[in-house]
C-alpha positions as CSV (number, residue, x, y, z in Angstrom):
1,M,0.0,0.0,0.0
2,F,1.3,3.4,-0.9
3,V,0.0,6.9,-0.4
4,R,1.6,9.7,-2.3
5,P,3.5,12.1,0.0
6,D,1.3,15.1,-1.1
7,A,-1.8,13.1,-0.1
8,R,-0.6,11.9,3.3
9,G,-2.3,13.0,6.5
10,E,-5.8,13.0,5.0
11,G,-6.9,9.5,6.0
12,G,-6.3,7.9,2.6
13,A,-4.2,5.1,4.1
14,A,-7.0,4.2,6.6
15,V,-9.5,4.1,3.7
16,L,-7.2,1.8,1.7
17,L,-6.6,-0.5,4.7
18,D,-10.4,-0.6,5.5
19,A,-11.1,-1.6,1.8
20,A,-8.4,-4.3,1.9
21,E,-9.9,-5.7,5.1
22,D,-13.4,-5.7,3.6
23,I,-12.3,-7.5,0.5
24,A,-10.4,-10.0,2.6
25,R,-13.5,-10.7,4.6
26,R,-15.7,-11.1,1.5
27,L,-13.1,-13.6,0.2
28,G,-13.4,-15.6,3.4
29,A,-10.1,-14.6,5.1
30,H,-9.9,-14.9,8.9
31,R,-6.8,-12.8,9.3
32,I,-4.5,-10.4,7.4
33,R,-0.8,-10.3,7.6
34,L,1.4,-7.5,6.3
35,N,4.9,-6.2,6.6
36,T,6.6,-2.9,6.5
37,R,10.0,-1.2,6.9
38,Q,11.6,0.3,10.0
39,D,11.7,3.8,8.5
40,L,7.9,3.8,7.7
41,V,6.9,5.0,11.2
42,E,3.6,6.3,10.1
43,A,2.6,3.0,8.6
44,R,3.6,1.1,11.8
45,R,1.6,3.6,13.8
46,L,-1.5,3.2,11.5
47,Y,-1.3,-0.6,11.8
48,A,-1.1,-0.5,15.6
49,L,-4.0,1.9,15.8
50,R,-6.1,-0.3,13.5
51,G,-5.6,-3.4,15.7
52,Y,-2.6,-5.1,14.0
53,A,-0.2,-6.8,16.4
54,E,3.5,-7.4,15.6
55,I,4.3,-11.0,14.9
56,A,7.4,-13.1,14.2
57,A,9.0,-12.6,10.8
58,Y,7.5,-14.6,7.8
59,G,8.3,-14.8,4.1
60,D,11.4,-13.7,2.4
61,D,10.9,-10.0,1.7
62,P,14.4,-8.5,2.1
63,L,13.0,-5.0,2.7
64,A,10.7,-6.0,5.6
65,D,11.7,-5.2,9.2
66,H,8.3,-5.4,10.9
67,W,5.5,-8.0,10.4
68,F,1.9,-7.6,11.6
69,E,-1.3,-9.6,11.8
70,K,-4.9,-8.8,12.5
71,R,-7.8,-11.3,13.0
72,I,-10.7,-10.0,10.9
73,R,-13.2,-12.9,11.5
74,I,-13.8,-15.3,14.3
75,D,-13.2,-18.9,13.3
76,P,-16.4,-20.9,13.5
77,P,-15.9,-24.4,15.0
78,G,-14.8,-26.9,12.4
79,L,-13.5,-24.5,9.8
80,T,-9.9,-23.8,9.0
81,N,-8.2,-20.5,8.6
82,T,-8.0,-18.8,5.2
83,D,-5.1,-16.3,5.2
84,I,-4.4,-13.4,2.9
85,A,-1.0,-11.7,3.1
86,L,-0.7,-8.1,2.0
87,L,2.9,-7.7,0.9
């Protein structure tokens, strides 16, 4: 996800994140995982404010320094998780 520098601070990133979560729910996902870089302080703050928790590293993105996860749907008994990773 990227917001142009001249458009930052206007809530655009939150709108994009909400849209991604809505799409993931409609696709049946139970959680979203994403990663970001150390220098993207605003992104890390947004993810924390939106309920994402830092988790252990996953994947092989050489630019990632921080990994996050948010549960977006409660698992009904007997169903398995469907995961969508936003990279």
